[in-house]
FIPAVEX-413793 format. One line per 8 residues: number of its first residue (from 1); for each residue x, y, z of N, C-alpha, C, O. Coordinates in Angstrom, 2 decimals, padded with zeros to 5 digits. Example, Ala and Ser with C-alpha at 12.3 -4.5 7.8 and 13.67 -1.06 7.14 Angstrom:
1> 013.19 -005.69 007.80 012.30 -004.50 007.80 013.20 -003.30 007.80 014.24 -003.32 008.46 ~ 012.85 -002.25 007.08 013.67 -001.06 007.14 012.90 000.03 007.87 013.41 001.14 008.04
//
This chain:
1> 173.76 074.70 114.90 174.81 075.22 114.01 174.15 076.02 112.89 173.08 075.63 112.41 ~ 174.79 077.16 112.45 174.25 077.97 111.46 175.18 077.93 110.37 176.38 078.10 110.59 ~ 174.72 077.71 109.12 175.56 077.48 107.96 174.93 078.51 106.88 173.76 078.46 106.50 ~ 175.87 079.42 106.45 175.42 080.42 105.30 175.97 079.88 104.01 177.15 079.53 104.02 ~ 175.30 079.76 102.95 175.67 079.30 101.62 175.47 080.54 100.68 174.32 080.89 100.44 ~ 176.47 081.20 100.15 176.28 082.20 099.31 177.04 082.10 098.04 177.95 081.27 097.95 ~ 176.76 082.87 097.07 177.35 082.79 095.66 176.49 083.62 094.71 175.54 084.31 095.08 ~ 176.89 083.49 093.45 176.19 084.23 092.36 174.96 083.42 091.94 174.68 082.35 092.48
9> 174.22 084.00 090.95 173.09 083.33 090.37 173.55 082.09 089.72 174.62 082.11 089.10 ~ 172.83 081.02 089.80 172.99 079.71 089.17 174.39 079.21 089.48 174.97 078.56 088.61 ~ 174.94 079.45 090.60 176.39 079.07 091.00 176.27 077.51 091.50 177.30 076.84 091.55 ~ 175.17 076.99 091.83 174.97 075.71 092.54 174.73 075.74 093.90 174.85 074.70 094.55 ~ 174.35 076.97 094.53 174.19 077.12 095.94 173.10 076.22 096.50 173.31 075.55 097.52 ~ 171.95 076.19 095.86 170.75 075.47 096.30 171.19 073.88 096.34 170.99 073.17 097.33 ~ 171.80 073.42 095.16 172.04 071.95 095.15 173.04 071.66 096.23 172.93 070.61 096.87 ~ 174.05 072.55 096.48 175.06 072.21 097.43 174.29 072.27 098.85 174.45 071.36 099.66
17> 173.61 073.17 099.08 172.91 073.22 100.51 171.95 072.00 100.56 171.90 071.44 101.65 ~ 171.26 071.55 099.68 170.37 070.41 099.89 171.23 069.23 100.13 170.88 068.42 100.99 ~ 172.37 069.05 099.42 173.24 067.93 099.51 173.97 067.84 100.93 174.09 066.79 101.56 ~ 174.45 069.13 101.35 175.07 069.15 102.74 174.04 068.98 103.80 174.40 068.45 104.86 ~ 172.76 069.38 103.64 171.76 069.20 104.72 171.47 067.72 104.80 171.08 067.25 105.87 ~ 171.63 066.96 103.71 171.34 065.55 103.79 172.36 064.82 104.53 172.09 063.74 105.07 ~ 173.54 065.38 104.59 174.66 064.83 105.33 174.67 065.03 106.76 175.25 064.27 107.54 ~ 173.94 066.18 107.12 173.97 066.65 108.57 172.75 066.24 109.23 172.72 066.47 110.44
25> 171.70 065.66 108.71 170.48 065.24 109.41 169.68 064.20 108.66 170.07 063.73 107.59 ~ 168.59 063.85 109.22 167.85 062.74 108.80 166.61 063.20 108.00 166.05 062.45 107.19 ~ 166.23 064.42 108.26 165.06 065.03 107.52 165.24 066.52 107.43 165.80 067.12 108.34 ~ 164.79 067.14 106.37 164.93 068.53 106.09 163.59 069.24 106.10 162.57 068.72 105.67 ~ 163.67 070.58 106.69 162.59 071.41 106.69 163.06 072.45 105.63 164.00 073.20 105.87 ~ 162.39 072.46 104.49 162.78 073.42 103.45 161.81 074.65 103.67 160.59 074.50 103.78 ~ 162.37 075.75 103.71 161.57 077.12 103.86 161.94 078.00 102.56 163.02 078.56 102.41 ~ 160.88 078.03 101.64 160.94 078.66 100.40 160.50 080.09 100.72 159.50 080.28 101.41
33> 161.26 081.14 100.24 160.72 082.53 100.58 160.18 083.36 099.35 159.72 084.50 099.46 ~ 160.28 082.70 098.22 159.79 083.44 097.06 158.24 083.31 096.70 157.70 082.21 096.59 ~ 157.60 084.44 096.52 156.31 084.26 096.02 156.40 084.05 094.55 157.33 084.53 093.89 ~ 155.43 083.32 094.01 155.52 082.90 092.52 154.82 084.03 091.64 153.59 084.08 091.69 ~ 155.45 084.85 090.92 154.86 085.86 090.18 154.54 085.60 088.76 153.65 086.22 088.18 ~ 155.29 084.64 088.16 155.12 084.38 086.66 155.55 082.99 086.35 156.06 082.28 087.22 ~ 155.34 082.60 085.16 155.55 081.31 084.61 156.96 080.81 084.64 157.20 079.63 084.87 ~ 157.85 081.68 084.43 159.20 081.31 084.52 159.70 080.93 085.90 160.49 080.01 086.10
41> 159.17 081.73 086.84 159.48 081.36 088.34 158.74 080.19 088.74 159.24 079.34 089.48 ~ 157.40 080.09 088.20 156.75 078.81 088.58 157.53 077.56 088.06 157.56 076.56 088.78 ~ 158.15 077.58 086.90 158.94 076.50 086.37 160.12 076.22 087.17 160.45 075.06 087.38 ~ 160.86 077.33 087.68 162.09 077.22 088.55 161.65 076.48 089.80 162.25 075.47 090.14 ~ 160.59 076.96 090.52 160.12 076.29 091.65 159.74 074.86 091.44 160.00 074.03 092.31 ~ 159.13 074.51 090.31 158.88 073.11 090.01 160.04 072.21 089.89 160.03 071.07 090.35 ~ 161.08 072.75 089.24 162.41 072.03 089.18 163.03 071.79 090.46 163.57 070.72 090.76 ~ 162.93 072.91 091.29 163.55 072.64 092.71 162.84 071.63 093.50 163.46 070.79 094.15
49> 161.47 071.67 093.47 160.62 070.75 094.13 160.93 069.22 093.63 161.15 068.28 094.39 ~ 160.91 069.17 092.27 161.25 067.86 091.77 162.55 067.29 092.18 162.63 066.09 092.45 ~ 163.60 068.12 092.25 164.91 067.77 092.69 164.79 067.29 094.08 165.36 066.22 094.33 ~ 164.15 067.87 095.04 163.95 067.46 096.32 163.21 066.16 096.43 163.60 065.29 097.20 ~ 162.09 066.01 095.64 161.25 064.83 095.71 162.06 063.66 095.27 161.99 062.60 095.89 ~ 162.88 063.81 094.17 163.65 062.68 093.78 164.88 062.30 094.73 165.51 061.26 094.54 ~ 165.15 063.10 095.68 166.11 062.86 096.57 165.80 061.79 097.62 164.64 061.73 098.02 ~ 166.74 060.92 098.14 166.37 059.99 099.08 166.17 060.65 100.49 165.71 060.02 101.43
57> 166.52 061.87 100.57 166.41 062.66 101.85 164.93 063.23 101.78 164.44 063.71 100.75 ~ 164.32 063.13 102.93 162.97 063.56 103.04 162.88 065.16 103.43 163.53 065.69 104.33 ~ 161.99 065.78 102.61 161.77 067.29 102.90 160.41 067.63 103.23 159.46 067.10 102.67 ~ 160.31 068.48 104.08 158.98 069.06 104.54 159.08 070.51 104.12 159.90 071.26 104.65 ~ 158.19 070.96 103.08 158.32 072.21 102.55 157.32 073.24 103.16 156.15 072.91 103.37 ~ 157.78 074.51 103.46 156.94 075.53 103.89 157.25 076.83 103.06 158.42 077.13 102.83 ~ 156.18 077.61 102.60 156.42 078.67 101.90 156.26 079.93 102.85 155.15 080.21 103.29 ~ 157.37 080.69 103.15 157.33 081.77 104.17 158.10 082.92 103.50 159.32 083.03 103.56
65> 157.22 083.85 102.81 157.84 084.88 102.12 158.26 086.09 103.16 159.19 086.82 102.84 ~ 157.64 086.27 104.27 157.85 087.29 105.12 158.24 086.89 106.61 159.37 087.14 107.03 ~ 157.39 086.31 107.34 157.78 086.09 108.73 158.64 084.89 109.03 158.20 083.94 109.68 ~ 159.90 084.94 108.56 160.77 083.98 108.72 161.25 083.77 110.23 161.35 082.66 110.75 ~ 161.51 084.93 110.82 161.87 084.86 112.25 160.75 084.16 113.08 160.96 083.19 113.82 ~ 159.65 084.70 112.88 158.41 084.10 113.73 158.26 082.56 113.38 157.99 081.76 114.27 ~ 158.45 082.17 112.12 158.24 080.83 111.74 159.40 079.91 112.46 159.13 078.84 113.02 ~ 160.67 080.43 112.39 161.69 079.71 113.13 161.47 079.68 114.50 161.69 078.61 115.05
73> 161.05 080.70 115.22 160.83 080.60 116.69 159.84 079.59 117.06 159.95 079.01 118.14 ~ 158.81 079.32 116.18 157.77 078.36 116.50 158.05 077.00 115.92 157.19 076.13 115.98 ~ 159.17 076.80 115.40 159.51 075.41 114.80 159.98 074.50 115.94 160.91 074.78 116.69 ~ 159.16 073.24 116.00 159.37 072.28 116.96 160.70 071.43 116.55 160.89 071.16 115.36 ~ 161.50 071.07 117.43 162.60 070.20 117.15 162.40 068.88 117.68 163.44 068.28 117.98 ~ 161.43 068.36 117.85 161.17 066.88 118.16 161.61 066.15 116.88 161.24 066.54 115.77 ~ 162.42 065.06 117.07 162.84 064.36 115.80 161.61 063.87 115.05 160.68 063.31 115.62 ~ 161.65 064.10 113.80 160.56 063.75 112.93 160.64 062.32 112.47 159.60 061.67 112.29
81> 161.82 061.81 112.27 162.09 060.44 111.76 162.98 059.79 112.71 164.01 060.40 112.97 ~ 162.80 058.74 113.24 163.84 058.04 114.01 164.26 058.96 115.16 163.43 059.68 115.72 ~ 165.55 058.96 115.51 166.13 059.73 116.60 167.04 060.68 116.01 167.77 061.26 116.82 ~ 167.16 060.98 114.71 168.17 061.87 114.22 167.52 063.34 114.16 166.35 063.58 114.44 ~ 168.46 064.28 113.75 168.22 065.69 113.73 167.51 066.15 112.36 167.83 065.60 111.31 ~ 166.68 067.02 112.41 166.07 067.77 111.38 166.95 068.83 111.06 167.49 069.46 111.97 ~ 167.17 069.11 109.82 167.99 070.27 109.27 167.05 071.29 108.57 166.28 070.92 107.68 ~ 167.11 072.57 108.98 166.26 073.55 108.36 167.16 074.20 107.18 168.32 074.57 107.36
89> 166.51 074.29 106.01 167.23 074.97 104.95 166.29 076.12 104.51 165.15 075.84 104.13 ~ 166.74 077.49 104.55 166.06 078.58 103.97 166.62 078.95 102.62 167.81 079.24 102.49 ~ 165.74 078.95 101.58 166.23 079.32 100.18 165.16 080.20 099.58 164.13 079.74 099.08 ~ 165.47 081.55 099.67 166.76 082.15 099.88 166.50 083.43 100.59 165.39 083.97 100.59 ~ 167.58 083.91 101.20 167.63 085.08 102.07 167.27 086.37 101.15 166.46 087.23 101.48 ~ 167.97 086.35 100.05 167.86 087.76 099.22 166.54 087.78 098.64 166.10 088.89 098.34 ~ 165.76 086.69 098.43 164.48 086.91 098.00 163.49 087.32 099.18 162.55 088.08 098.97 ~ 163.74 086.83 100.31 163.09 087.22 101.61 163.43 088.74 101.86 162.52 089.47 102.25
97> 164.50 089.16 101.69 164.91 090.61 101.87 164.25 091.43 100.77 163.84 092.56 101.06 ~ 164.10 090.96 099.51 163.38 091.70 098.55 162.02 091.86 098.86 161.44 092.92 098.63 ~ 161.42 090.79 099.40 159.95 090.88 099.75 159.78 091.93 100.83 158.75 092.60 100.80 ~ 160.68 092.16 101.78 160.49 093.19 102.83 160.71 094.52 102.21 159.93 095.44 102.47 ~ 161.85 094.73 101.32 162.12 095.97 100.84 161.02 096.50 100.01 160.77 097.70 099.99 ~ 160.34 095.61 099.30 159.27 096.11 098.34 158.01 096.50 099.18 157.26 097.43 098.89 ~ 157.84 095.61 100.35 156.78 095.84 101.17 156.79 097.32 101.87 155.78 098.00 102.03 ~ 158.12 097.70 102.25 158.40 098.95 102.84 158.83 100.07 102.09 159.30 101.10 102.58
105> 158.66 099.84 100.82 159.20 100.67 099.78 158.91 102.26 099.99 159.76 103.13 099.76 ~ 157.56 102.53 100.46 157.21 103.85 100.64 157.48 104.47 101.92 157.25 105.67 102.07 ~ 158.01 103.68 102.96 158.23 104.18 104.27 159.39 103.59 104.79 159.34 102.44 105.21 ~ 160.56 104.33 104.82 161.85 103.96 105.40 162.22 102.56 104.99 162.44 101.73 105.88 ~ 162.32 102.22 103.69 162.67 100.73 103.40 163.87 100.23 103.92 163.86 099.16 104.53 ~ 165.01 100.93 103.76 166.15 100.31 104.32 166.33 100.12 105.83 166.87 099.12 106.30 ~ 165.80 101.20 106.61 165.72 101.02 108.02 164.93 099.89 108.46 165.34 099.07 109.29 ~ 163.70 099.84 107.84 162.70 098.76 108.35 163.14 097.40 107.85 163.01 096.39 108.54
113> 163.65 097.38 106.69 164.19 096.04 106.18 165.34 095.48 107.05 165.38 094.30 107.40 ~ 166.23 096.37 107.36 167.47 095.99 108.25 166.92 095.63 109.63 167.50 094.78 110.31 ~ 165.90 096.21 110.03 165.25 095.76 111.40 164.77 094.35 111.33 164.89 093.63 112.32 ~ 164.21 093.87 110.18 163.91 092.49 110.00 165.12 091.55 109.94 165.08 090.43 110.45 ~ 166.16 092.02 109.33 167.31 091.24 109.26 167.89 091.11 110.68 168.34 090.02 111.05 ~ 167.89 092.20 111.51 168.37 091.97 112.86 167.57 091.01 113.67 168.10 090.18 114.40 ~ 166.23 091.16 113.53 165.31 090.20 114.19 165.69 088.81 113.80 165.84 087.97 114.69 ~ 165.88 088.45 112.41 166.23 087.09 112.00 167.62 086.75 112.73 167.78 085.66 113.28
121> 168.54 087.67 112.71 169.80 087.21 113.25 169.75 086.92 114.71 170.42 085.99 115.16 ~ 168.97 087.65 115.50 168.71 087.28 116.87 168.11 085.93 117.04 168.50 085.20 117.95 ~ 167.09 085.54 116.12 166.60 084.30 116.23 167.52 083.12 115.90 167.45 082.03 116.46 ~ 168.46 083.47 114.84 169.60 082.61 114.48 170.37 082.19 115.61 170.54 081.00 115.85 ~ 170.89 083.20 116.38 171.79 083.09 117.41 171.30 082.10 118.51 172.11 081.48 119.20 ~ 169.98 081.98 118.65 169.41 081.03 119.77 168.72 079.87 119.08 167.98 079.13 119.72 ~ 168.95 079.68 117.83 168.29 078.57 117.09 168.85 077.22 117.74 170.06 076.99 117.85 ~ 167.82 076.35 118.18 168.18 075.17 118.80 168.71 073.96 117.92 169.07 072.93 118.48
129> 168.77 074.09 116.62 169.16 073.02 115.72 170.04 073.53 114.64 170.68 074.57 114.84 ~ 170.14 072.90 113.52 171.06 073.19 112.38 170.24 073.83 111.45 169.21 073.30 111.05 ~ 170.60 074.90 111.08 169.95 075.73 110.02 170.91 076.16 109.05 172.00 076.65 109.37 ~ 170.51 075.97 107.77 171.37 076.43 106.53 170.52 077.50 105.88 169.30 077.34 105.75 ~ 171.12 078.54 105.48 170.63 079.75 104.74 171.34 080.07 103.50 172.54 080.33 103.48 ~ 170.59 080.04 102.45 171.13 080.34 101.02 170.86 081.73 100.76 169.78 082.24 101.04 ~ 171.96 082.42 100.16 171.81 083.89 099.92 172.74 084.17 098.72 173.68 083.43 098.43 ~ 172.39 085.33 098.00 173.17 085.68 096.81 174.06 086.76 097.10 173.75 087.65 097.90
137> 175.34 086.74 096.39 176.22 087.79 096.44 175.72 088.70 095.23 175.87 088.29 094.07 ~ 175.16 089.86 095.48 174.79 090.57 094.45 175.70 092.00 094.07 175.52 092.74 093.10 ~ 176.53 092.11 094.95 177.54 093.22 094.82 178.60 093.05 093.81 179.33 094.01 093.57 ~ 178.77 091.97 093.20 179.87 091.66 092.18 179.63 092.30 090.97 180.59 092.58 090.25 ~ 178.38 092.60 090.61 177.85 093.07 089.15 178.05 094.60 089.18 178.81 095.24 089.91 ~ 177.19 095.06 088.21 177.18 096.56 088.01 176.42 097.28 089.01 175.61 096.69 089.73 ~ 176.64 098.58 089.10 175.92 099.38 090.02 174.55 099.48 089.51 174.48 099.99 088.39 ~ 173.43 099.13 090.06 172.16 099.38 089.56 171.76 100.82 089.21 172.23 101.74 089.88
145> 170.94 101.07 088.24 170.76 102.29 087.80 169.68 102.99 088.47 169.38 104.10 088.03 ~ 169.05 102.54 089.45 167.96 103.18 090.20 168.08 103.09 091.62 168.85 102.24 092.06 ~ 167.39 103.93 092.50 167.80 103.90 093.90 167.27 102.66 094.57 167.96 102.20 095.48 ~ 166.10 102.03 094.24 165.64 100.88 094.82 166.57 099.69 094.60 166.77 098.90 095.52 ~ 167.16 099.56 093.39 168.16 098.66 093.07 169.49 098.64 093.82 170.07 097.62 094.20 ~ 169.93 099.97 093.99 171.13 100.26 094.85 170.88 099.91 096.33 171.73 099.37 097.04 ~ 169.62 100.28 096.75 169.21 099.89 098.10 169.16 098.45 098.47 169.49 098.02 099.58 ~ 168.71 097.73 097.47 168.66 096.21 097.53 170.08 095.76 097.62 170.43 095.00 098.53
153> 170.85 096.17 096.77 172.31 095.69 096.66 172.93 095.81 098.05 173.44 094.84 098.61 ~ 172.87 097.10 098.62 173.45 097.41 099.74 172.79 096.68 100.99 173.51 096.23 101.88 ~ 171.53 096.57 101.02 170.91 095.80 101.98 171.28 094.34 101.98 171.36 093.74 103.05 ~ 171.50 093.77 100.88 171.81 092.32 100.68 173.23 092.18 101.22 173.50 091.25 101.98 ~ 174.20 093.11 100.83 175.50 093.02 101.44 175.53 093.07 102.96 176.23 092.28 103.60 ~ 174.78 094.01 103.54 174.82 094.11 104.92 174.11 092.94 105.61 174.53 092.52 106.69 ~ 173.10 092.45 105.04 172.55 091.13 105.61 173.45 090.04 105.49 173.56 089.25 106.42 ~ 174.14 089.91 104.40 174.98 088.62 104.35 176.24 088.84 105.40 176.68 087.85 105.99
161> 176.77 090.01 105.61 177.70 090.21 106.66 177.17 089.86 108.03 177.86 089.18 108.80 ~ 175.98 090.30 108.37 175.31 090.08 109.60 175.15 088.66 109.85 175.49 088.18 110.92 ~ 174.60 087.90 108.86 174.33 086.45 109.01 175.69 085.74 109.01 175.85 084.83 109.82 ~ 176.69 086.08 108.17 177.96 085.47 108.19 178.58 085.47 109.64 179.03 084.47 110.19 ~ 178.53 086.63 110.12 179.16 086.84 111.40 178.63 086.00 112.61 179.32 085.65 113.56 ~ 177.13 085.69 112.41 176.58 084.76 113.41 176.73 083.28 112.95 176.37 082.41 113.75 ~ 177.20 082.92 111.77 177.21 081.61 111.27 178.51 080.92 111.79 179.52 081.52 112.14 ~ 178.33 079.57 111.81 179.41 078.72 112.20 180.24 078.39 110.96 181.46 078.30 111.06
169> 179.64 078.22 109.86 180.26 078.00 108.56 179.68 078.87 107.59 178.48 079.14 107.66 ~ 180.49 079.39 106.62 180.10 080.09 105.58 180.80 079.55 104.33 182.03 079.49 104.25 ~ 179.97 079.14 103.35 180.47 078.67 101.96 180.14 079.61 100.97 179.06 080.21 100.96 ~ 181.13 079.79 100.05 181.02 080.53 098.81 180.91 079.46 097.71 181.77 078.59 097.64 ~ 179.90 079.51 096.89 179.82 078.45 095.80 180.05 079.30 094.49 179.41 080.32 094.23 ~ 180.94 078.82 093.78 181.22 079.40 092.43 181.40 078.24 091.40 182.16 077.31 091.66 ~ 180.72 078.30 090.29 180.72 077.30 089.32 180.57 075.84 089.93 181.23 074.86 089.59 ~ 179.61 075.88 090.86 179.35 074.45 091.52 180.29 074.04 092.47 180.12 072.93 092.98
177> 181.36 074.79 092.83 182.32 074.40 093.81 182.20 075.12 095.03 182.33 076.35 095.03 ~ 181.96 074.46 096.10 181.77 075.06 097.50 183.08 075.28 098.16 183.89 074.36 098.26 ~ 183.30 076.43 098.61 184.66 076.59 099.46 184.14 077.26 100.74 183.42 078.25 100.77 ~ 184.63 076.53 101.87 184.23 077.04 103.23 185.24 078.35 103.51 186.47 078.28 103.43 ~ 184.55 079.45 103.81 185.36 080.67 104.08 185.62 081.03 105.38 186.68 081.58 105.67 ~ 184.59 080.73 106.36 184.83 081.25 107.70 185.97 080.76 108.39 186.58 081.54 109.12 ~ 186.39 079.42 108.26 187.58 078.90 108.88 188.89 079.39 108.35 189.97 079.22 108.92 ~ 188.68 080.05 107.16 189.88 080.60 106.43 190.15 082.15 106.57 191.09 082.76 106.06
185> 189.18 082.63 107.33 189.07 084.13 107.36 190.30 084.64 108.09 190.65 084.05 109.11 ~ 191.01 085.74 107.63 191.95 086.44 108.24 191.52 087.22 109.42 190.58 088.01 109.31 ~ 192.17 087.05 110.60 191.74 087.76 111.67 192.93 088.58 112.22 193.80 088.02 112.89 ~ 192.98 089.78 111.97 194.00 090.75 112.46 194.24 090.67 113.95 195.06 091.42 114.48
//
């Protein structure tokens, strides 16, 4: 099962995704995609880790800023605890996308980054277990004042559409309230 959790910054996406993962499995594999660049981000990462450590749900954490598709392909799905299922949680796709966009900034950044998105979606479609992906809705705000910012906004929107299309469930989290969208989607 593929679950996409999206919403704005500080909307409660990660907390909801962690709570939902605990309902779906017996152990979590947490994939963090953000490199830590400064003290503020280091503190944010510390709070996220502390929340997971204080949870009765067991998390195994991996930091994967780039090769998410390769890591998922190699992930074993032997039950880690008892006979129940492990749930994979990726937090977050927009940081992963940003990593690639910056890496490719000087050489066809949009095309090469979207190739990475397509590679990930291909892996998701054949993923043998339950995977939850947290992403941000970045297109609700102002139009960025620079080309790279606009490219990121557009790439994030395209990525979210492609992942949502492959997903079994899509949640929008606003003000800490998750709403499942895919089952409510209008289909002409």
